C-alpha positions in Angstrom: -32.8 -3.0 5.0 -30.5 -2.1 7.9 -27.9 -4.6 6.6 -28.0 -3.0 3.1 -27.6 0.4 4.6 -24.6 -0.6 6.6 -23.1 -2.2 3.6 -23.5 1.0 1.6 -22.0 3.1 4.4 -19.0 0.7 4.6 -18.6 0.9 0.8 -18.7 4.7 0.9 -16.1 4.8 3.7 -13.8 2.4 1.7 -14.2 4.6 -1.5 -13.4 7.7 0.6 -10.2 6.1 2.0 -9.1 5.0 -1.4 -9.6 8.5 -2.9 -7.9 10.0 0.2 -4.8 7.7 -0.3 -4.7 8.5 -4.0 -5.0 12.2 -3.2 -2.2 12.1 -0.7 0.1 10.3 -3.3 -0.7 13.0 -5.9 -0.1 15.9 -3.5 3.2 14.4 -2.3 4.4 13.9 -5.9 3.3 17.4 -6.9 5.0 18.9 -3.8 8.3 17.1 -4.5 8.3 18.2 -8.2 7.3 21.8 -7.4 10.0 22.1 -4.7 12.8 20.6 -6.7 11.9 22.7 -9.8 11.7 25.8 -7.7 15.1 25.3 -6.3 16.8 23.9 -9.4 15.2 25.1 -12.6 17.1 28.4 -12.5 20.4 26.4 -12.4 19.7 24.4 -15.5 21.2 26.5 -18.4 22.8 25.6 -21.7 26.2 26.1 -20.1 25.3 23.9 -17.2 24.3 21.0 -19.5 27.3 21.4 -22.0 30.3 22.1 -19.8 32.1 20.6 -16.9 32.9 22.1 -13.5 36.2 24.0 -13.6 37.7 26.3 -10.9 40.1 27.8 -13.4 37.4 28.6 -16.0 34.8 29.5 -13.4 32.2 27.1 -14.9 29.8 24.7 -13.3 28.5 21.9 -15.5 27.4 18.3 -15.7 28.2 17.4 -19.3 30.8 14.8 -18.1 28.2 13.2 -15.8 25.6 13.1 -18.5 28.1 11.2 -20.8 29.0 8.9 -18.0 25.3 8.1 -17.4 24.6 7.4 -21.1 27.7 5.2 -21.3 26.8 3.1 -18.3 23.2 2.7 -19.5 24.4 1.5 -22.9 27.0 -0.9 -21.4 24.6 -2.4 -18.9 21.6 -2.8 -21.2 23.7 -4.3 -24.1 24.5 -7.3 -21.8 21.5 -7.4 -19.4 18.7 -7.3 -22.0 19.7 -10.4 -24.1 20.6 -12.3 -21.0 17.5 -11.4 -19.1 15.1 -12.0 -22.1 16.9 -15.3 -22.9 16.6 -16.5 -19.3 12.9 -15.7 -19.3 12.4 -17.6 -22.6 14.2 -20.6 -21.2 12.2 -20.6 -18.0 8.9 -20.1 -19.6 9.1 -22.0 -22.9 11.9 -24.7 -22.6 12.4 -25.6 -19.0 10.2 -28.2 -17.4 8.8 -27.4 -14.0 11.0 -28.8 -11.3 13.8 -28.0 -8.8 16.0 -26.3 -11.3 13.3 -23.8 -12.4 12.3 -23.2 -8.8 16.0 -22.6 -7.9 16.5 -20.1 -10.8 13.3 -18.2 -9.9 14.2 -18.2 -6.2 17.6 -16.8 -7.2 16.1 -14.0 -9.3 13.7 -13.0 -6.6 16.5 -13.0 -4.0 18.6 -10.8 -6.2 15.8 -8.3 -6.7 15.6 -7.9 -2.9 19.3 -7.4 -2.1 20.2 -3.8 -1.1 22.1 -2.0 -3.8 25.0 -1.1 -1.5 25.7 -4.8 -1.1 25.9 -5.1 -4.9 28.3 -2.2 -4.8 30.5 -3.9 -2.2 30.5 -7.2 -4.2 31.2 -5.4 -7.5 34.2 -3.5 -5.9 35.7 -6.6 -4.5 35.1 -9.0 -7.4 35.1 -6.9 -10.6 37.2 -4.1 -9.2 39.9 -5.9 -7.3 39.8 -9.6 -8.2 39.4 -9.0 -11.9 41.6 -5.9 -11.8 39.1 -3.5 -13.4 39.4 -0.9 -10.6 37.1 2.1 -10.4 35.6 2.3 -13.9 32.4 2.5 -15.8 32.9 -1.1 -16.8 33.0 -2.2 -13.2 29.8 -0.2 -12.5 28.1 -1.6 -15.5 28.9 -5.2 -14.6 27.6 -4.6 -11.1 24.4 -3.0 -12.4 23.8 -5.9 -14.7 23.4 -8.1 -11.6 20.9 -5.6 -10.2 18.6 -5.2 -13.3 18.7 -8.8 -14.5 15.9 -9.9 -12.2 13.7 -7.0 -13.2 14.1 -7.8 -17.0 13.7 -11.5 -16.5 10.6 -11.4 -14.3 8.9 -8.8 -16.5 9.6 -10.8 -19.6 8.3 -14.0 -18.0 5.1 -12.3 -17.0 4.7 -10.9 -20.5 5.2 -14.4 -22.1 2.7 -15.9 -19.7 0.0 -13.4 -21.0 0.3 -14.9 -24.5 -2.6 -17.3 -25.0 -1.7 -21.0 -25.3 -3.8 -21.2 -28.4 -1.1 -19.2 -30.2 1.4 -21.9 -29.3 -0.9 -24.8 -30.2 -1.9 -23.1 -33.5 1.8 -22.7 -34.5 2.6 -26.3 -33.7 -0.5 -27.4 -35.7 0.9 -25.6 -38.7 4.2 -27.3 -38.3 6.2 -24.4 -36.9 9.3 -25.2 -34.8 9.7 -24.1 -31.2 12.2 -21.3 -31.9 10.3 -20.1 -35.0 7.1 -19.8 -32.8 9.0 -17.9 -30.1 10.6 -15.5 -32.6 7.7 -14.7 -34.8 4.7 -15.1 -32.5 5.5 -15.1 -28.8 8.1 -12.3 -28.7 6.1 -9.8 -30.8 3.0 -10.5 -28.7 4.8 -10.0 -25.5 6.8 -7.0 -26.6 4.9 -4.4 -24.5 5.8 -6.2 -21.3 9.4 -6.7 -22.4 9.8 -3.0 -23.3 8.3 -2.1 -19.9 10.9 -4.2 -18.1 13.8 -2.8 -20.2 12.8 0.8 -19.6 12.1 0.2 -15.9 15.6 -1.2 -15.7 17.0 1.9 -17.4 15.1 4.0 -14.8 16.8 2.1 -12.0 20.2 2.6 -13.6 19.6 6.3 -13.9 18.6 6.6 -10.2 21.3 4.4 -8.8 24.1 5.9 -6.7 25.1 3.7 -3.8 26.5 0.8 -5.9 28.2 3.2 -8.3 30.0 5.0 -5.5 31.9 1.7 -4.8 32.5 0.7 -8.4 32.4 3.5 -11.0 33.9 6.3 -9.0 33.2 10.0 -9.3 35.4 11.5 -12.1 33.5 14.0 -14.3 36.0 14.6 -17.2 34.4 15.1 -20.6 36.2 13.1 -23.4 37.4 15.3 -26.2 37.5 12.7 -29.0 35.5 9.6 -30.1 38.4 7.3 -29.2 38.5 8.9 -25.7 34.7 8.2 -25.4 35.3 4.5 -25.9 38.4 4.3 -23.7 36.5 6.1 -20.9 34.6 2.8 -20.0 37.9 1.6 -18.4 38.3 4.7 -16.3 36.4 6.2 -13.4 33.2 8.1 -14.1 30.5 9.6 -12.0 26.9 9.5 -13.1 24.3 12.2 -12.4 23.1 10.7 -9.2 26.6 10.2 -7.9 27.4 13.9 -8.6 24.2 14.9 -7.0 25.1 13.1 -3.8 28.7 14.5 -3.8 27.4 18.1 -4.5 25.0 17.9 -1.6 27.2 16.2 0.9 31.0 16.6 0.3 30.9 19.9 -1.6 27.8 21.5 0.1 26.8 22.9 -3.3 23.0 22.6 -3.0 22.3 24.8 -6.1 24.1 22.3 -8.3 22.5 19.4 -6.5 19.0 20.8 -7.1 19.9 21.5 -10.7 21.0 17.9 -11.2 17.8 16.7 -9.4 15.7 18.8 -11.9 17.5 17.1 -14.8 16.9 13.7 -13.3 13.2 14.4 -12.8 12.9 15.4 -16.5 14.7 12.2 -17.5 12.4 10.0 -15.3 9.4 11.8 -16.8 10.7 11.1 -20.4 11.4 7.5 -19.6 7.8 7.0 -18.2 6.3 8.7 -21.2 8.4 6.6 -23.7 7.4 3.4 -21.8 3.7 4.2 -22.1 3.9 5.2 -25.7 5.8 2.1 -26.8 3.7 -0.2 -24.7 0.5 1.3 -26.2 1.9 1.1 -29.7 2.9 -2.5 -29.5 -0.4 -3.3 -27.8 -2.3 -1.9 -30.7 -0.1 -3.7 -33.2 -0.7 -7.0 -31.4 -4.5 -6.5 -31.4 -4.5 -5.7 -35.1 
């Protein structure tokens, strides 16, 4: 009886600690959001979102930084997504367990643990100087590809592993080929996990600043034509996080910094909501 009572007391203490930790996490998140919104919400206006900072015109805006952020996301994901998903398919469905697979998995895990500033230094030296791309959005995108590839690859691998082997055996029994099985059965079934990995990679791109300071630069010019939009990838461009850093440190403009922080929080919230909605949608489709 005493043993049962002690066990119940221990369980109650564990539950209390778990709820305390969860409560602290919620309070910290709420505190950060409230503080940032209180300092920056008043700065976020239509002019702030649609103009660029100009001393001559007396305007303060982040439109150029928003365009740079969108361009660098598109450039990075257009290359990183097919490469990452393809690598995961090879490792999970084609490659035989052995030294090569272990080496590739070790390499992806090592890449995911390297500090982003080291990626920035490598990108500046290799893509910027050796390949002659200089400070540009393309240099930043190529650097970010190396950073997000492990995230996409590992998430896709885990998603493919959740697909029951009976799906594969059933497809083989019906005479389906390997690629046909992957394309029509495995990929649709693992789509929630793949989408989660892709959107988490986008979230990391949105929040990255250290690597981009070394590679993409900090220019915030807004292109005036569609041709200028495409040519901008070969020129310097600062993203929202880079501009936030510069506003808070070099320029000492904390009002602008908190305004950008508010925009970034909204973007992160939207990314998380889209992730949950898409994952839930594909999960329902898979079950049906």
